[in-house]
C-alpha positions as MATLAB code, in Angstrom:
seq = 'MKVFWFCLTLVFSSLSFAGNADDLLGLWLNEEGTAKIEIYKQDGKFFGKIVWLKDPTYTEKDVKDENHPSVKLGAQKVDFKNPDAAHQNDPILGLVILRNFNYDADDEEWVDGKIYDPKKGADYKAFMKLENPDKLYLRGYIGFSLIGRTSYWSRTK';
ca = [
      -0.189   -0.074    0.312;
       2.860    2.746    1.188;
       4.047    1.784   -2.741;
       0.922    2.901   -4.494;
       0.899    6.144   -2.376;
       4.403    6.732   -3.072;
       3.755    5.719   -6.832;
       0.520    8.178   -7.133;
       2.316   11.097   -5.603;
       5.291   10.425   -7.634;
       2.972   10.820  -10.992;
       0.996   13.932   -9.781;
       4.407   15.885   -8.665;
       5.446   14.957  -11.780;
       2.981   16.570  -13.217;
       2.654   19.577  -11.975;
       5.700   20.653  -13.406;
       5.019   19.381  -16.517;
       5.213   21.966  -19.477;
       2.596   23.741  -21.360;
       3.547   24.687  -24.940;
       2.409   28.522  -24.254;
       5.458   29.081  -21.798;
       7.766   29.638  -24.429;
       6.277   32.791  -25.488;
       7.611   36.189  -24.822;
      11.074   38.089  -25.178;
      14.087   36.245  -25.515;
      17.914   37.285  -25.618;
      20.036   35.445  -28.122;
      23.257   33.970  -26.764;
      25.900   36.757  -27.762;
      23.884   39.711  -26.273;
      23.028   41.270  -29.331;
      19.522   40.657  -30.853;
      16.828   39.852  -28.254;
      13.447   38.305  -30.376;
      10.143   37.791  -29.257;
       8.374   34.358  -29.720;
       5.293   33.716  -30.581;
       1.408   31.988  -31.869;
       0.327   31.955  -34.742;
      -2.132   29.845  -36.095;
      -0.929   26.466  -33.605;
       2.679   27.333  -34.670;
       5.465   29.399  -32.875;
       7.629   31.216  -34.674;
       9.639   34.230  -33.649;
      10.972   37.967  -34.752;
      13.833   39.636  -34.154;
      12.463   43.078  -31.742;
      15.631   44.631  -31.044;
      19.240   44.995  -32.110;
      22.342   46.222  -29.807;
      23.590   47.823  -33.291;
      20.180   48.224  -35.617;
      22.931   50.661  -37.671;
      25.770   49.396  -39.288;
      28.802   50.074  -37.282;
      32.691   50.704  -38.778;
      33.457   46.717  -38.011;
      30.085   45.657  -40.506;
      32.070   47.990  -43.330;
      35.876   46.873  -42.817;
      34.178   42.891  -42.537;
      31.793   43.484  -45.516;
      32.014   43.444  -48.613;
      27.963   44.416  -50.157;
      26.645   47.594  -51.098;
      24.482   47.822  -48.847;
      26.543   48.235  -45.912;
      27.100   51.368  -44.826;
      27.656   53.141  -42.149;
      24.877   53.892  -40.081;
      22.366   52.275  -42.598;
      20.092   50.034  -41.181;
      21.085   47.002  -41.452;
      19.685   44.653  -43.929;
      18.960   40.863  -45.135;
      21.604   41.254  -47.710;
      22.452   37.370  -47.323;
      19.260   36.364  -48.108;
      19.104   33.463  -51.083;
      15.960   34.933  -52.045;
      17.181   38.774  -53.846;
      13.572   39.794  -53.873;
      14.284   39.908  -49.215;
      18.042   41.417  -49.553;
      16.895   44.777  -48.712;
      14.640   43.339  -45.918;
      15.219   44.986  -42.787;
      16.453   43.515  -40.070;
      15.066   44.881  -37.140;
      11.348   42.979  -37.429;
      13.045   39.065  -39.415;
      11.293   36.040  -38.203;
      13.928   34.115  -37.737;
      11.960   31.106  -35.781;
       9.127   29.617  -38.385;
       6.909   27.124  -37.487;
       7.398   24.852  -34.732;
       4.884   22.618  -32.758;
       4.981   21.759  -29.339;
       5.669   17.729  -27.966;
       4.144   17.920  -25.490;
       5.143   14.225  -24.783;
       9.134   15.370  -24.760;
       8.540   18.753  -23.882;
      10.574   20.146  -26.730;
       9.028   22.449  -30.597;
      10.233   21.192  -32.960;
       9.682   20.462  -36.982;
      10.719   24.127  -37.643;
      13.353   26.070  -38.784;
      15.657   28.831  -37.785;
      17.376   31.238  -40.541;
      20.404   32.667  -39.565;
      20.406   36.335  -41.511;
      24.636   35.710  -40.782;
      25.315   33.488  -43.035;
      21.870   33.460  -45.144;
      20.569   30.143  -44.533;
      17.489   28.248  -42.542;
      18.209   25.247  -40.637;
      15.838   22.890  -39.128;
      15.725   22.546  -35.878;
      14.410   22.034  -31.911;
      13.876   24.194  -29.035;
      12.887   23.144  -25.439;
      13.249   24.855  -22.290;
      15.892   23.950  -19.798;
      14.127   26.545  -17.242;
      11.297   28.969  -17.482;
      13.812   31.535  -17.887;
      16.452   29.297  -20.503;
      15.965   28.054  -23.566;
      18.010   25.210  -25.051;
      17.671   26.088  -29.094;
      19.698   23.522  -31.610;
      20.249   24.163  -35.132;
      21.507   21.613  -37.701;
      21.970   20.462  -41.464;
      20.199   17.040  -41.537;
      20.585   14.801  -38.350;
      20.987   17.222  -35.344;
      24.445   15.757  -34.734;
      25.443   18.086  -37.139;
      24.792   21.227  -36.032;
      24.644   24.581  -33.183;
      23.313   24.859  -29.799;
      22.797   28.613  -28.092;
      21.441   29.425  -25.193;
      18.580   31.828  -25.006;
      18.159   34.312  -21.496;
      14.525   35.063  -20.766;
      14.361   39.036  -21.169;
      11.779   42.220  -21.057;
];
């Protein structure tokens, strides 16, 4: 009988810590501290767009490092590495970089989405998981999740 009560208590205590799909929503600071991303829900899927940049305009370093006509000192940063020429003048501020994530309640993670890296102009498959309410584990990869890059974002205001 003690085993039964122990198991029942264990089940209910684990349920009280179970995540909710909407726990991901809100404002996140990327690992480098250079951008804030607002994660939002649209039509049952999760997306994220850049809503703040530490340097929203090109700096002297940007001008020196990049050889592109869009990169001019003081000009607004644009998505000039986008493979679609129609979007190469889109501002980085407001750019949707997380797309079409679904919540997997069994694994308590957001899966089957894509992350866009404007520094490379590339899309990657991705999944996300909350390590705690204020720390987000994000993995972008090509093909298999073993070949990719991990980033940790912090919840912010």
